[in-house]
C-alpha positions in Angstrom: 66.2 79.3 12.8 67.9 78.3 9.7 69.5 75.4 11.5 66.2 74.2 12.9 64.4 74.9 9.7 67.0 73.0 7.7 66.7 70.0 10.0 63.1 69.5 9.0 62.9 68.5 5.5 59.7 67.9 3.8 59.0 64.2 3.2 57.6 63.1 0.0 55.1 60.4 -0.1 55.8 58.0 -2.8 52.9 56.4 -4.5 53.4 52.8 -5.3 52.9 52.0 -8.9 49.9 49.8 -9.7 51.0 46.2 -10.0 49.4 43.6 -12.1 48.5 41.3 -9.1 44.8 41.4 -8.1 43.7 43.3 -5.0 41.7 41.8 -2.2 38.4 43.1 -3.6 39.1 41.7 -7.0 39.8 38.2 -5.3 36.5 38.3 -3.5 34.6 39.1 -6.7 36.2 36.2 -8.6 35.6 33.8 -5.7 31.9 34.7 -5.5 31.3 33.4 -9.0 32.1 29.9 -8.0 30.1 30.0 -4.7 26.9 30.7 -6.7 27.4 27.5 -8.7 28.0 25.5 -5.5 24.9 26.9 -3.9 22.8 26.0 -7.0 24.3 22.4 -6.9 23.4 22.0 -3.2 19.9 23.3 -3.8 19.4 20.9 -6.7 20.6 18.0 -4.6 18.3 18.9 -1.7 15.3 19.3 -4.0 16.1 16.0 -5.7 16.1 14.3 -2.3 12.8 16.0 -1.5 11.2 14.8 -4.7 12.5 11.2 -4.1 10.9 11.3 -0.6 7.6 12.6 -2.0 7.6 9.9 -4.7 8.3 7.2 -2.0 5.4 8.5 0.1 3.1 8.4 -2.9 4.0 4.8 -3.7 3.6 3.8 0.0 0.3 5.6 0.1 -1.0 3.8 -3.0 0.1 0.4 -1.5 -1.7 1.2 1.8 -4.8 2.3 -0.2 -4.7 -1.0 -2.2 -4.3 -3.0 1.1 -7.3 -1.2 2.6 -9.3 -2.0 -0.5 -8.5 -5.7 -0.2 -9.4 -5.6 3.5 -12.8 -4.1 2.7 -13.4 -6.7 -0.1 -12.5 -9.5 2.3 -14.9 -8.0 4.9 -17.7 -7.7 2.3 -17.3 -11.3 1.2 -17.2 -12.6 4.8 -20.2 -10.5 5.8 -22.1 -11.8 2.7 -21.6 -15.4 3.7 -22.6 -14.6 7.3 -25.8 -13.1 6.1 -26.5 -16.1 3.8 -25.9 -18.5 6.8 -28.3 -16.4 9.0 -31.0 -16.7 6.3 -30.5 -20.5 6.2 -30.5 -21.5 9.9 -31.8 -25.0 9.1 -28.9 -25.6 6.7 -26.4 -24.4 9.3 -28.0 -26.6 12.0 -27.8 -29.6 9.7 -24.0 -28.9 9.2 -24.2 -28.0 5.5 -21.8 -25.0 6.0 -19.4 -26.5 8.5 -15.9 -26.9 7.2 -16.8 -25.6 3.7 -14.4 -23.5 1.8 -14.3 -21.8 -1.6 -13.3 -23.8 -4.6 -13.1 -23.5 -8.4 -14.8 -26.8 -8.6 -18.0 -25.8 -6.7 -21.1 -26.9 -8.5 -24.1 -24.6 -9.2 -27.4 -26.1 -8.0 -29.3 -23.3 -9.8 -31.3 -22.5 -6.7 -31.9 -19.0 -8.2 -34.1 -20.7 -10.8 -35.6 -23.6 -8.9 -36.7 -23.9 -5.3 -34.2 -25.7 -3.2 -34.0 -27.4 0.2 -31.6 -26.1 2.9 -28.8 -28.3 1.5 -29.3 -26.9 -2.0 -29.3 -23.3 -0.7 -26.1 -24.0 1.2 -24.5 -25.3 -2.0 -25.8 -22.3 -3.9 -24.3 -20.0 -1.2 -20.9 -21.8 -1.5 -21.0 -21.6 -5.3 -21.8 -17.8 -5.3 -19.1 -17.2 -2.7 -16.6 -19.3 -4.7 -17.4 -17.4 -7.9 -16.1 -14.2 -6.3 -12.7 -15.7 -5.8 -12.2 -18.4 -8.4 -12.8 -18.7 -12.2 -15.7 -21.2 -12.4 -15.6 -23.9 -15.1 -12.5 -22.5 -16.7 -13.9 -19.1 -17.6 -11.5 -16.5 -19.2 -11.0 -12.9 -18.3 -11.9 -13.4 -14.7 -10.6 -11.0 -12.0 -10.9 -12.3 -8.4 -12.2 -10.0 -5.7 -9.0 -10.8 -3.7 -5.6 -11.5 -5.1 -3.7 -14.7 -4.7 -0.2 -16.0 -5.5 0.7 -18.8 -7.8 1.0 -21.2 -4.9 -1.8 -19.9 -2.7 -5.0 -18.6 -4.3 -7.4 -16.4 -2.4 -9.9 -18.5 -0.3 -12.7 -18.4 2.2 -13.5 -21.0 4.8 -16.3 -21.5 7.4 -15.3 -23.0 10.8 -17.6 -24.3 13.5 -16.2 -23.1 16.8 -18.9 -24.9 18.8 -21.9 -23.7 20.9 -23.5 -22.0 17.8 -20.4 -19.8 17.2 -18.9 -19.8 13.7 -15.9 -18.1 12.1 -15.5 -17.0 8.5 -11.9 -16.8 7.5 -10.7 -15.0 4.3 -7.2 -15.4 3.1 -5.4 -13.7 0.2 -1.9 -12.7 -0.8 -0.5 -9.2 -1.3 2.9 -8.2 -2.7 4.7 -6.2 0.0 8.3 -5.2 -0.5 8.6 -7.5 -3.5 7.4 -10.6 -1.6 4.0 -12.4 -1.3 2.6 -11.8 2.1 -0.4 -13.9 3.3 -3.2 -11.8 4.7 -6.0 -13.1 6.9 -9.4 -11.7 8.0 -11.3 -13.7 10.6 -14.8 -12.8 11.7 -16.5 -14.8 14.5 -20.3 -14.6 14.9 -23.1 -16.5 16.7 -26.2 -17.5 15.0 -29.5 -16.7 16.6 -32.2 -19.3 16.3 -35.4 -17.6 15.2 
């Protein structure tokens, strides 16, 4: 038994001394510190893009709102002239409105003070219509109902389409993407003889 016993020797397990190189767990901990900063940076970039998109939508929404306002102003001015023409059928039949357009040089016949004939009423209507779009007699501090550009001011025109059908055409200029864009509203109507 001695011989068999002597063949088996106890083995000693040697422990390795602790080295100064970092272990795997220590490497993971040190790497996680940098990952947090990268995540924050990515989150800030994504939030910045979201804020820029929201700001762009806000600007576009304001532009569309302004454009809708101008459309409603143009419709109001055109409808006002249509109502004036319908209340002066004789002036329309005599051709006092045909081919007329707004102008800063329109004269005021003062039909609101004195009684006028159909021609005077048509001229008063044209003057009142023009005063919504043009500074009359060089007045200062005037803001037109519709915007115009330096080359093309806002305007209104009455067209005779024949057979008692007329068209009121309003034109104005809006700045879209940094350029002046001509806008047009055209309303056709038929006068009814009363």
